BATOR-288670 format. One record per residue: x, y, z of N, C-alpha, C in turn; chain; residue in three letters. Coordinates in steps of 0.05 Angstrom, whole numbers, always signed. Example, Ala and Ser with C-alpha at 12.3 -4.5 7.8 and 13.67 -1.06 7.14 Angstrom:
BEGIN
{n_x: +264 n_y: -114 n_z: +156 ca_x: +246 ca_y: -90 ca_z: +156 c_x: +264 c_y: -66 c_z: +156 mol: A type: ALA} .
{n_x: +257 n_y: -45 n_z: +142 ca_x: +273 ca_y: -21 ca_z: +143 c_x: +258 c_y: +1 c_z: +157 mol: A type: SER} .
# end
This chain:
BEGIN
{n_x: -364 n_y: +110 n_z: +488 ca_x: -348 ca_y: +124 ca_z: +468 c_x: -365 c_y: +152 c_z: +452 mol: A type: MET} .
{n_x: -387 n_y: +147 n_z: +459 ca_x: -411 ca_y: +169 ca_z: +448 c_x: -407 c_y: +196 c_z: +463 mol: A type: SER} .
{n_x: -410 n_y: +217 n_z: +453 ca_x: -402 ca_y: +244 ca_z: +462 c_x: -424 c_y: +251 c_z: +478 mol: A type: SER} .
{n_x: -447 n_y: +245 n_z: +471 ca_x: -483 ca_y: +254 ca_z: +490 c_x: -481 c_y: +234 c_z: +505 mol: A type: THR} .
{n_x: -464 n_y: +213 n_z: +518 ca_x: -467 ca_y: +205 ca_z: +537 c_x: -480 c_y: +176 c_z: +541 mol: A type: GLY} .
{n_x: -491 n_y: +171 n_z: +514 ca_x: -506 ca_y: +154 ca_z: +509 c_x: -491 c_y: +122 c_z: +507 mol: A type: GLU} .
{n_x: -502 n_y: +100 n_z: +517 ca_x: -490 ca_y: +78 ca_z: +521 c_x: -490 c_y: +63 c_z: +490 mol: A type: ARG} .
{n_x: -461 n_y: +61 n_z: +485 ca_x: -462 ca_y: +54 ca_z: +452 c_x: -466 c_y: +15 c_z: +458 mol: A type: SER} .
{n_x: -478 n_y: +6 n_z: +432 ca_x: -479 ca_y: -16 ca_z: +428 c_x: -444 c_y: -26 c_z: +409 mol: A type: THR} .
{n_x: -449 n_y: -55 n_z: +414 ca_x: -425 ca_y: -74 ca_z: +397 c_x: -398 c_y: -72 c_z: +416 mol: A type: GLY} .
{n_x: -382 n_y: -87 n_z: +413 ca_x: -353 ca_y: -84 ca_z: +421 c_x: -339 c_y: -61 c_z: +418 mol: A type: THR} .
{n_x: -320 n_y: -54 n_z: +433 ca_x: -304 ca_y: -35 ca_z: +433 c_x: -289 c_y: -26 c_z: +408 mol: A type: VAL} .
{n_x: -281 n_y: -53 n_z: +391 ca_x: -277 ca_y: -52 ca_z: +364 c_x: -284 c_y: -39 c_z: +349 mol: A type: TYR} .
{n_x: -321 n_y: -52 n_z: +343 ca_x: -339 ca_y: -42 ca_z: +332 c_x: -345 c_y: -14 c_z: +336 mol: A type: GLU} .
{n_x: -350 n_y: -2 n_z: +358 ca_x: -346 ca_y: +25 ca_z: +366 c_x: -331 c_y: +42 c_z: +351 mol: A type: GLN} .
{n_x: -297 n_y: +36 n_z: +355 ca_x: -285 ca_y: +48 ca_z: +347 c_x: -283 c_y: +52 c_z: +316 mol: A type: VAL} .
{n_x: -293 n_y: +26 n_z: +307 ca_x: -293 ca_y: +14 ca_z: +275 c_x: -318 c_y: +41 c_z: +264 mol: A type: GLN} .
{n_x: -335 n_y: +54 n_z: +282 ca_x: -361 ca_y: +70 ca_z: +267 c_x: -352 c_y: +101 c_z: +272 mol: A type: ALA} .
{n_x: -325 n_y: +102 n_z: +283 ca_x: -316 ca_y: +130 ca_z: +287 c_x: -310 c_y: +141 c_z: +261 mol: A type: THR} .
{n_x: -309 n_y: +172 n_z: +263 ca_x: -291 ca_y: +187 ca_z: +232 c_x: -259 c_y: +181 c_z: +235 mol: A type: PRO} .
{n_x: -251 n_y: +180 n_z: +264 ca_x: -225 ca_y: +175 ca_z: +256 c_x: -216 c_y: +150 c_z: +245 mol: A type: GLU} .
{n_x: -232 n_y: +131 n_z: +252 ca_x: -223 ca_y: +106 ca_z: +241 c_x: -237 c_y: +106 c_z: +208 mol: A type: PHE} .
{n_x: -252 n_y: +115 n_z: +201 ca_x: -256 ca_y: +119 ca_z: +173 c_x: -235 c_y: +139 c_z: +152 mol: A type: ALA} .
{n_x: -229 n_y: +160 n_z: +173 ca_x: -206 ca_y: +177 ca_z: +158 c_x: -178 c_y: +153 c_z: +160 mol: A type: ASP} .
{n_x: -172 n_y: +143 n_z: +175 ca_x: -151 ca_y: +126 ca_z: +174 c_x: -157 c_y: +103 c_z: +152 mol: A type: LEU} .
{n_x: -172 n_y: +94 n_z: +152 ca_x: -175 ca_y: +74 ca_z: +123 c_x: -179 c_y: +87 c_z: +100 mol: A type: ARG} .
{n_x: -190 n_y: +108 n_z: +100 ca_x: -188 ca_y: +132 ca_z: +74 c_x: -158 c_y: +134 c_z: +69 mol: A type: ARG} .
{n_x: -141 n_y: +141 n_z: +87 ca_x: -113 ca_y: +148 ca_z: +84 c_x: -96 c_y: +123 c_z: +72 mol: A type: ARG} .
{n_x: -103 n_y: +101 n_z: +82 ca_x: -88 ca_y: +69 ca_z: +69 c_x: -101 c_y: +67 c_z: +52 mol: A type: LEU} .
{n_x: -120 n_y: +69 n_z: +44 ca_x: -128 ca_y: +66 ca_z: +12 c_x: -121 c_y: +89 c_z: -6 mol: A type: ARG} .
{n_x: -119 n_y: +112 n_z: +5 ca_x: -115 ca_y: +133 ca_z: -19 c_x: -83 c_y: +126 c_z: -24 mol: A type: ARG} .
{n_x: -69 n_y: +105 n_z: -10 ca_x: -44 ca_y: +98 ca_z: -17 c_x: -41 c_y: +72 c_z: -32 mol: A type: PHE} .
{n_x: -50 n_y: +57 n_z: -22 ca_x: -47 ca_y: +30 ca_z: -28 c_x: -63 c_y: +21 c_z: -57 mol: A type: VAL} .
{n_x: -94 n_y: +30 n_z: -61 ca_x: -105 ca_y: +24 ca_z: -85 c_x: -79 c_y: +29 c_z: -112 mol: A type: PHE} .
{n_x: -82 n_y: +67 n_z: -104 ca_x: -66 ca_y: +82 ca_z: -126 c_x: -36 c_y: +59 c_z: -139 mol: A type: PRO} .
{n_x: -22 n_y: +54 n_z: -114 ca_x: +8 ca_y: +44 ca_z: -117 c_x: +2 c_y: +17 c_z: -128 mol: A type: MET} .
{n_x: -18 n_y: -5 n_z: -115 ca_x: -25 ca_y: -28 ca_z: -124 c_x: -31 c_y: -27 c_z: -156 mol: A type: SER} .
{n_x: -47 n_y: -9 n_z: -166 ca_x: -50 ca_y: -6 ca_z: -190 c_x: -30 c_y: +5 c_z: -214 mol: A type: ALA} .
{n_x: -7 n_y: +17 n_z: -202 ca_x: +10 ca_y: +23 ca_z: -218 c_x: +32 c_y: +3 c_z: -219 mol: A type: ALA} .
{n_x: +36 n_y: -21 n_z: -197 ca_x: +55 ca_y: -42 ca_z: -194 c_x: +46 c_y: -53 c_z: -210 mol: A type: PHE} .
{n_x: +22 n_y: -67 n_z: -211 ca_x: +6 ca_y: -89 ca_z: -225 c_x: +8 c_y: -82 c_z: -260 mol: A type: LEU} .
{n_x: -2 n_y: -49 n_z: -269 ca_x: +7 ca_y: -42 ca_z: -293 c_x: +40 c_y: -53 c_z: -301 mol: A type: ILE} .
{n_x: +56 n_y: -41 n_z: -282 ca_x: +76 ca_y: -37 ca_z: -291 c_x: +82 c_y: -69 c_z: -297 mol: A type: TRP} .
{n_x: +81 n_y: -82 n_z: -273 ca_x: +88 ca_y: -122 ca_z: -280 c_x: +73 c_y: -130 c_z: -305 mol: A type: TYR} .
{n_x: +48 n_y: -113 n_z: -306 ca_x: +35 ca_y: -134 ca_z: -333 c_x: +48 c_y: -126 c_z: -360 mol: A type: LEU} .
{n_x: +57 n_y: -101 n_z: -362 ca_x: +78 ca_y: -90 ca_z: -390 c_x: +95 c_y: -101 c_z: -386 mol: A type: VAL} .
{n_x: +108 n_y: -113 n_z: -376 ca_x: +135 ca_y: -134 ca_z: -367 c_x: +128 c_y: -161 c_z: -379 mol: A type: TYR} .
{n_x: +103 n_y: -175 n_z: -367 ca_x: +97 ca_y: -201 ca_z: -379 c_x: +86 c_y: -189 c_z: -415 mol: A type: VAL} .
{n_x: +74 n_y: -171 n_z: -422 ca_x: +60 ca_y: -168 ca_z: -450 c_x: +87 c_y: -164 c_z: -463 mol: A type: LEU} .
{n_x: +110 n_y: -149 n_z: -455 ca_x: +136 ca_y: -147 ca_z: -467 c_x: +141 c_y: -173 c_z: -473 mol: A type: LEU} .
{n_x: +143 n_y: -188 n_z: -453 ca_x: +159 ca_y: -217 ca_z: -449 c_x: +146 c_y: -238 c_z: -477 mol: A type: ALA} .
{n_x: +115 n_y: -230 n_z: -478 ca_x: +96 ca_y: -242 ca_z: -486 c_x: +99 c_y: -235 c_z: -519 mol: A type: SER} .
{n_x: +97 n_y: -217 n_z: -530 ca_x: +94 ca_y: -207 ca_z: -548 c_x: +113 c_y: -181 c_z: -562 mol: A type: TYR} .
{n_x: +136 n_y: -182 n_z: -554 ca_x: +160 ca_y: -164 ca_z: -562 c_x: +184 c_y: -177 c_z: -550 mol: A type: ALA} .
{n_x: +188 n_y: -205 n_z: -556 ca_x: +208 ca_y: -219 ca_z: -557 c_x: +234 c_y: -207 c_z: -566 mol: A type: PRO} .
{n_x: +232 n_y: -195 n_z: -589 ca_x: +249 ca_y: -184 ca_z: -603 c_x: +261 c_y: -157 c_z: -590 mol: A type: GLU} .
{n_x: +244 n_y: -140 n_z: -577 ca_x: +258 ca_y: -117 ca_z: -562 c_x: +267 c_y: -129 c_z: -540 mol: A type: PHE} .
{n_x: +256 n_y: -145 n_z: -525 ca_x: +263 ca_y: -155 ca_z: -499 c_x: +288 c_y: -171 c_z: -499 mol: A type: MET} .
{n_x: +295 n_y: -182 n_z: -523 ca_x: +325 ca_y: -189 ca_z: -528 c_x: +351 c_y: -180 c_z: -537 mol: A type: SER} .
{n_x: +348 n_y: -142 n_z: -539 ca_x: +358 ca_y: -129 ca_z: -547 c_x: +386 c_y: -130 c_z: -520 mol: A type: ILE} .
{n_x: +409 n_y: -138 n_z: -535 ca_x: +438 ca_y: -140 ca_z: -519 c_x: +438 c_y: -110 c_z: -516 mol: A type: LYS} .
{n_x: +455 n_y: -101 n_z: -481 ca_x: +451 ca_y: -80 ca_z: -474 c_x: +481 c_y: -78 c_z: -462 mol: A type: VAL} .
{n_x: +495 n_y: -104 n_z: -444 ca_x: +508 ca_y: -105 ca_z: -444 c_x: +524 c_y: -129 c_z: -440 mol: A type: LEU} .
{n_x: +546 n_y: -141 n_z: -460 ca_x: +549 ca_y: -167 ca_z: -456 c_x: +522 c_y: -187 c_z: -461 mol: A type: GLY} .
{n_x: +516 n_y: -205 n_z: -443 ca_x: +495 ca_y: -222 ca_z: -435 c_x: +471 c_y: -205 c_z: -433 mol: A type: ASN} .
{n_x: +470 n_y: -185 n_z: -418 ca_x: +455 ca_y: -176 ca_z: -402 c_x: +432 c_y: -158 c_z: -434 mol: A type: ILE} .
{n_x: +409 n_y: -166 n_z: -427 ca_x: +385 ca_y: -150 ca_z: -453 c_x: +375 c_y: -136 c_z: -432 mol: A type: ASN} .
{n_x: +342 n_y: -126 n_z: -445 ca_x: +331 ca_y: -104 ca_z: -438 c_x: +317 c_y: -131 c_z: -421 mol: A type: VAL} .
{n_x: +303 n_y: -151 n_z: -430 ca_x: +282 ca_y: -165 ca_z: -413 c_x: +294 c_y: -162 c_z: -389 mol: A type: GLY} .
{n_x: +320 n_y: -177 n_z: -386 ca_x: +337 ca_y: -178 ca_z: -355 c_x: +333 c_y: -149 c_z: -350 mol: A type: LEU} .
{n_x: +345 n_y: -130 n_z: -354 ca_x: +343 ca_y: -109 ca_z: -338 c_x: +308 c_y: -103 c_z: -335 mol: A type: ILE} .
{n_x: +291 n_y: -98 n_z: -342 ca_x: +263 ca_y: -100 ca_z: -342 c_x: +257 c_y: -115 c_z: -311 mol: A type: ILE} .
{n_x: +264 n_y: -140 n_z: -319 ca_x: +254 ca_y: -157 ca_z: -295 c_x: +275 c_y: -155 c_z: -269 mol: A type: GLY} .
{n_x: +290 n_y: -151 n_z: -270 ca_x: +309 ca_y: -138 ca_z: -247 c_x: +297 c_y: -108 c_z: -237 mol: A type: LEU} .
{n_x: +286 n_y: -94 n_z: -252 ca_x: +276 ca_y: -73 ca_z: -237 c_x: +251 c_y: -78 c_z: -233 mol: A type: LEU} .
{n_x: +243 n_y: -96 n_z: -232 ca_x: +219 ca_y: -115 ca_z: -213 c_x: +225 c_y: -118 c_z: -189 mol: A type: GLN} .
{n_x: +238 n_y: -119 n_z: -176 ca_x: +256 ca_y: -123 ca_z: -158 c_x: +256 c_y: -98 c_z: -137 mol: A type: PHE} .
{n_x: +271 n_y: -81 n_z: -164 ca_x: +284 ca_y: -57 ca_z: -145 c_x: +252 c_y: -39 c_z: -141 mol: A type: VAL} .
{n_x: +235 n_y: -46 n_z: -156 ca_x: +206 ca_y: -28 ca_z: -151 c_x: +187 c_y: -33 c_z: -129 mol: A type: SER} .
{n_x: +197 n_y: -66 n_z: -131 ca_x: +183 ca_y: -75 ca_z: -99 c_x: +195 c_y: -60 c_z: -82 mol: A type: THR} .
{n_x: +226 n_y: -59 n_z: -80 ca_x: +236 ca_y: -48 ca_z: -53 c_x: +233 c_y: -19 c_z: -51 mol: A type: PHE} .
{n_x: +228 n_y: +2 n_z: -75 ca_x: +225 ca_y: +26 ca_z: -72 c_x: +190 c_y: +27 c_z: -65 mol: A type: VAL} .
{n_x: +170 n_y: +11 n_z: -74 ca_x: +150 ca_y: +15 ca_z: -62 c_x: +144 c_y: +12 c_z: -29 mol: A type: ILE} .
{n_x: +162 n_y: -14 n_z: -21 ca_x: +154 ca_y: -19 ca_z: +4 c_x: +170 c_y: +6 c_z: +19 mol: A type: THR} .
{n_x: +191 n_y: +17 n_z: +16 ca_x: +205 ca_y: +45 ca_z: +30 c_x: +187 c_y: +61 c_z: +34 mol: A type: THR} .
{n_x: +177 n_y: +74 n_z: +9 ca_x: +150 ca_y: +97 ca_z: -1 c_x: +132 c_y: +86 c_z: +31 mol: A type: VAL} .
{n_x: +123 n_y: +60 n_z: +24 ca_x: +101 ca_y: +59 ca_z: +42 c_x: +109 c_y: +60 c_z: +70 mol: A type: TYR} .
{n_x: +132 n_y: +52 n_z: +84 ca_x: +136 ca_y: +48 ca_z: +106 c_x: +145 c_y: +89 c_z: +109 mol: A type: VAL} .
{n_x: +145 n_y: +98 n_z: +93 ca_x: +155 ca_y: +128 ca_z: +102 c_x: +129 c_y: +143 c_z: +103 mol: A type: ARG} .
{n_x: +101 n_y: +131 n_z: +90 ca_x: +76 ca_y: +148 ca_z: +81 c_x: +66 c_y: +126 c_z: +115 mol: A type: TYR} .
{n_x: +66 n_y: +113 n_z: +119 ca_x: +58 ca_y: +98 ca_z: +137 c_x: +59 c_y: +112 c_z: +167 mol: A type: ALA} .
{n_x: +92 n_y: +119 n_z: +167 ca_x: +101 ca_y: +135 ca_z: +188 c_x: +95 c_y: +157 c_z: +194 mol: A type: ASN} .
{n_x: +92 n_y: +172 n_z: +172 ca_x: +75 ca_y: +200 ca_z: +177 c_x: +48 c_y: +206 c_z: +179 mol: A type: LYS} .
{n_x: +34 n_y: +186 n_z: +158 ca_x: +4 ca_y: +188 ca_z: +165 c_x: -16 c_y: +170 c_z: +174 mol: A type: HIS} .
{n_x: +0 n_y: +145 n_z: +177 ca_x: -24 ca_y: +124 ca_z: +185 c_x: -20 c_y: +119 c_z: +221 mol: A type: LEU} .
{n_x: +8 n_y: +118 n_z: +223 ca_x: +16 ca_y: +103 ca_z: +248 c_x: +11 c_y: +127 c_z: +274 mol: A type: ASP} .
{n_x: +8 n_y: +152 n_z: +271 ca_x: -6 ca_y: +174 ca_z: +292 c_x: -26 c_y: +167 c_z: +294 mol: A type: PRO} .
{n_x: -47 n_y: +166 n_z: +273 ca_x: -76 ca_y: +161 ca_z: +275 c_x: -79 c_y: +138 c_z: +281 mol: A type: ALA} .
{n_x: -72 n_y: +110 n_z: +280 ca_x: -71 ca_y: +89 ca_z: +286 c_x: -59 c_y: +83 c_z: +318 mol: A type: ALA} .
{n_x: -39 n_y: +99 n_z: +325 ca_x: -42 ca_y: +98 ca_z: +352 c_x: -56 c_y: +113 c_z: +375 mol: A type: GLU} .
{n_x: -66 n_y: +135 n_z: +367 ca_x: -93 ca_y: +152 ca_z: +373 c_x: -116 c_y: +134 c_z: +379 mol: A type: GLN} .
{n_x: -124 n_y: +113 n_z: +357 ca_x: -146 ca_y: +89 ca_z: +366 c_x: -138 c_y: +63 c_z: +374 mol: A type: LEU} .
{n_x: -112 n_y: +64 n_z: +381 ca_x: -105 ca_y: +40 ca_z: +404 c_x: -99 c_y: +52 c_z: +429 mol: A type: ARG} .
{n_x: -101 n_y: +70 n_z: +427 ca_x: -101 ca_y: +88 ca_z: +462 c_x: -126 c_y: +91 c_z: +472 mol: A type: GLU} .
{n_x: -148 n_y: +100 n_z: +451 ca_x: -166 ca_y: +100 ca_z: +456 c_x: -183 c_y: +71 c_z: +459 mol: A type: ARG} .
{n_x: -176 n_y: +52 n_z: +446 ca_x: -185 ca_y: +20 ca_z: +450 c_x: -176 c_y: +17 c_z: +478 mol: A type: ILE} .
{n_x: -150 n_y: +25 n_z: +484 ca_x: -140 ca_y: +11 ca_z: +507 c_x: -154 c_y: +29 c_z: +532 mol: A type: GLU} .
{n_x: -160 n_y: +53 n_z: +527 ca_x: -166 ca_y: +69 ca_z: +551 c_x: -196 c_y: +59 c_z: +560 mol: A type: GLY} .
{n_x: -207 n_y: +46 n_z: +540 ca_x: -238 ca_y: +40 ca_z: +546 c_x: -240 c_y: +8 c_z: +557 mol: A type: VAL} .
{n_x: -221 n_y: -12 n_z: +548 ca_x: -224 ca_y: -35 ca_z: +552 c_x: -213 c_y: -43 c_z: +581 mol: A type: ALA} .
# end
């Protein structure tokens, strides 16, 4: 794996993990996952706090028996599907090509 021809120590997986390409892949993943996770957790926390401390607001009728709390609760599910879709697109464009290169590198050595 070494460009200088020196014999590397450790398993092929440890060698790949030490490469700049793997570090870049990990950075790309974290750049998406951490902010998205934080945003979703904040969104969920707002829902829980509203349910706990603003029941009057959450019980406002919007249409028939449908109230604000029910709408926000359903939007939790919608946001989960949206986040999943956005992640799949991000992974297809930014993560999968780099991961494929690393996989080929590992299989080429193994």
